[in-house]
C-alpha positions in Angstrom: 11.3 -21.5 17.5 13.2 -18.7 16.0 10.1 -18.0 13.9 7.9 -18.5 16.9 9.3 -16.1 19.4 9.3 -13.5 16.2 5.5 -14.0 16.2 4.7 -14.4 19.8 5.5 -10.6 20.8 2.8 -9.5 17.9 0.1 -11.9 18.9 0.8 -11.0 22.8 0.0 -7.2 22.2 -2.6 -7.2 20.0 -4.8 -9.4 21.5 -5.6 -7.6 24.2 -5.1 -3.9 22.6 -8.2 -5.2 20.3 -5.0 -4.5 17.3 -5.3 -7.6 16.3 -5.4 -7.8 12.5 -5.4 -11.7 10.6 -3.7 -10.1 7.7 -1.0 -8.4 9.5 -0.3 -11.5 11.3 0.0 -13.4 8.2 2.4 -10.9 6.6 4.4 -11.3 9.8 5.1 -15.0 9.9 5.7 -15.1 6.2 8.6 -12.8 7.5 10.0 -15.1 10.1 9.5 -18.3 8.5 11.1 -16.9 5.4 14.3 -15.8 7.0 14.4 -18.2 9.9 14.3 -21.2 7.6 16.3 -19.3 5.1 20.0 -21.1 5.6 18.0 -24.6 5.5 17.2 -23.5 1.7 20.3 -21.9 0.5 23.6 -22.6 1.1 25.8 -20.9 3.3 27.8 -17.9 1.1 28.3 -14.1 0.4 25.6 -14.2 -2.2 22.6 -15.5 -0.2 24.1 -13.5 3.0 23.8 -10.6 1.0 20.3 -11.6 -0.1 19.1 -12.5 3.3 20.0 -8.9 4.4 17.6 -7.6 1.5 14.6 -8.3 3.5 14.8 -7.0 6.5 16.5 -3.9 4.9 13.5 -3.5 2.5 11.1 -3.7 5.9 12.8 -1.0 7.4 13.1 1.3 4.6 9.1 0.9 3.5 8.2 1.7 7.0 5.4 -1.0 6.4 6.1 -2.3 10.4 4.0 1.0 10.8 1.2 -0.1 9.8 1.4 -4.1 11.4 1.9 -2.8 14.7 -1.1 -0.5 15.3 -0.6 1.3 18.8 -3.2 1.4 21.0 -1.7 4.7 22.7 -1.6 8.1 20.6 2.4 8.7 20.3 3.2 5.7 21.5 5.7 4.1 18.8 4.7 -0.1 19.5 6.3 -0.5 16.0 9.3 -0.5 17.8 8.6 -4.5 18.8 8.6 -5.4 14.9 12.2 -3.8 15.0 13.1 -5.7 17.7 11.3 -8.8 15.9 13.8 -7.6 12.8 17.3 -7.6 14.9 16.6 -10.6 16.9 15.3 -12.8 14.3 18.2 -11.9 11.8 20.6 -11.4 13.8 20.4 -15.7 15.3 19.4 -17.2 11.7 23.2 -15.6 10.7 24.8 -16.0 13.9 23.2 -19.9 14.9 22.7 -20.9 11.9 24.5 -19.4 9.3 27.4 -19.7 11.5 29.1 -16.5 10.2 32.1 -15.5 11.4 33.7 -12.6 11.6 30.9 -10.2 13.6 32.4 -10.6 17.1 28.9 -9.4 18.3 28.2 -8.7 21.7 26.8 -6.2 24.1 29.5 -5.7 26.5 33.2 -4.2 24.9 36.3 -5.0 25.9 38.4 -2.3 27.2 40.0 -2.7 24.1 37.4 -2.1 21.9 35.8 0.8 23.9 39.1 2.3 23.3 39.2 2.0 19.6 35.9 3.1 19.3 36.2 6.0 21.4 39.2 7.2 19.8 37.3 6.4 16.7 34.1 8.8 17.8 37.3 11.5 18.7 38.9 11.3 15.3 35.0 11.7 13.3 34.4 14.6 15.9 36.1 17.3 13.8 35.0 15.6 10.4 31.3 15.8 11.9 31.2 19.8 13.0 32.8 20.7 9.6 29.7 18.8 8.0 27.7 20.3 9.6 29.1 23.6 9.0 29.0 22.8 5.1 25.5 21.3 5.2 24.4 24.7 7.3 22.9 22.8 9.6 22.2 24.5 13.0 23.2 23.6 16.7 21.6 23.4 19.4 23.2 22.4 22.6 21.4 20.1 25.2 22.2 19.0 28.5 24.7 16.4 28.9 23.7 13.8 30.9 20.9 13.0 28.3 23.5 11.5 26.3 23.8 8.1 29.2 19.9 6.9 28.1 20.3 8.0 24.6 23.7 5.7 24.3 22.3 3.2 26.1 19.2 3.0 24.0 21.3 3.2 20.5 24.2 1.1 21.5 21.6 -2.0 22.5 19.4 -1.6 19.6 20.3 0.3 16.2 24.5 0.4 16.7 24.3 -3.4 17.1 21.5 -3.9 14.3 22.8 -1.5 11.6 26.8 -2.4 12.7 26.0 -6.1 12.4 24.0 -5.8 9.0 26.8 -3.2 7.6 30.1 -4.1 8.8 30.2 -8.0 9.9 28.0 -9.1 6.7 28.5 -6.2 3.8 32.3 -5.2 4.7 33.6 -8.2 5.7 31.9 -10.0 2.3 33.0 -6.9 0.4 36.4 -7.1 1.8 36.9 -10.6 0.4 35.9 -9.6 -3.0 37.3 -6.2 -3.3 39.8 -5.8 -0.8 39.4 -3.6 2.1 39.3 0.4 1.0 37.0 -0.3 -1.9 34.8 -2.2 0.4 35.2 0.6 3.2 34.2 3.3 0.9 30.9 1.0 -0.8 30.0 -0.3 2.8 29.9 3.4 3.9 28.2 4.8 0.7 25.1 2.2 1.4 24.9 3.0 4.6 24.3 6.8 4.2 22.0 5.6 1.4 20.3 3.9 3.9 19.4 7.3 5.6 17.6 8.7 2.6 14.3 8.2 4.7 15.5 9.8 8.1 12.8 11.4 9.8 9.7 13.0 7.6 11.8 14.1 5.2 12.2 12.7 2.1 15.2 12.5 0.4 17.0 13.5 3.5 20.0 14.5 1.7 21.8 15.9 4.8 21.3 12.8 6.6 23.2 11.1 3.6 26.0 13.5 3.7 26.2 12.8 7.6 26.2 9.3 7.4 27.9 8.6 4.7 31.5 9.7 6.1 30.3 8.4 9.5 30.3 4.8 8.0 34.1 5.4 7.0 35.0 6.0 10.5 32.5 2.8 11.9 34.4 0.4 9.5 37.4 1.4 10.4 37.0 1.0 14.1 36.0 -2.6 13.0 38.2 -3.7 11.2 40.7 -2.1 13.8 38.9 -4.0 16.3 37.7 -6.7 14.5 34.5 -6.8 16.2 31.4 -5.0 15.3 31.5 -4.2 19.2 33.8 -1.0 18.9 32.2 0.3 15.9 29.1 0.2 17.8 30.5 2.7 20.5 31.7 4.9 17.6 27.9 4.6 15.7 26.3 5.0 19.5 28.5 7.3 20.4 28.0 9.6 17.4 24.0 9.9 17.7 24.7 11.0 21.3 26.5 14.3 19.4 23.4 14.2 17.0 20.9 14.1 19.7 22.6 16.6 22.2 23.8 19.1 19.7 21.8 19.0 16.3 18.7 17.2 17.1 
């Protein structure tokens, strides 16, 4: 069922719009089946969890979803369906089939988690602006109300998926292997490097320089709250600040 629900959105959108391609369907089916059945083949262990993350990470970094999810409308990013498919597939496989503990995901933070997330964002804000000044990036203030839809969209998608992978899985496992501080530094470094292909510029070292230090604060929020919901709040607020003032 997990594999089928991952493939279904592609079929529903591509057939009536004329964007259906048998090779693309084959590629999606292969990815969906591989991830959905991963923990029926491999044991629930740290090494298998880290290998599991490699597949969706490689898909996102390669941007192959833009080639598979053709858009019938100009300037409309239909490949977002593929991104949501990866989030849905990977999260359920790890939470339900793998039964991974310590992530504590959810869409509504508790009052304590929200407080930790907002407070951590406040701690990061002067660091972020110092980095922006050091990198000679221009600040372009925007209307603040635009931050509300940005926060909602980022919190439910990007923040959830990235905090799930980098904090809930990677940092948690690395902490067991290396201890908290080495795990925090390594997970944040990898998080920064994951932004190397951010936007239309490659390599985008400016984003790496911003995302890496931001990851330290996300990881601290996760550690303090014991849930990715707190780091999701910090992450989403950081993206709002980026969107309103820098983008």
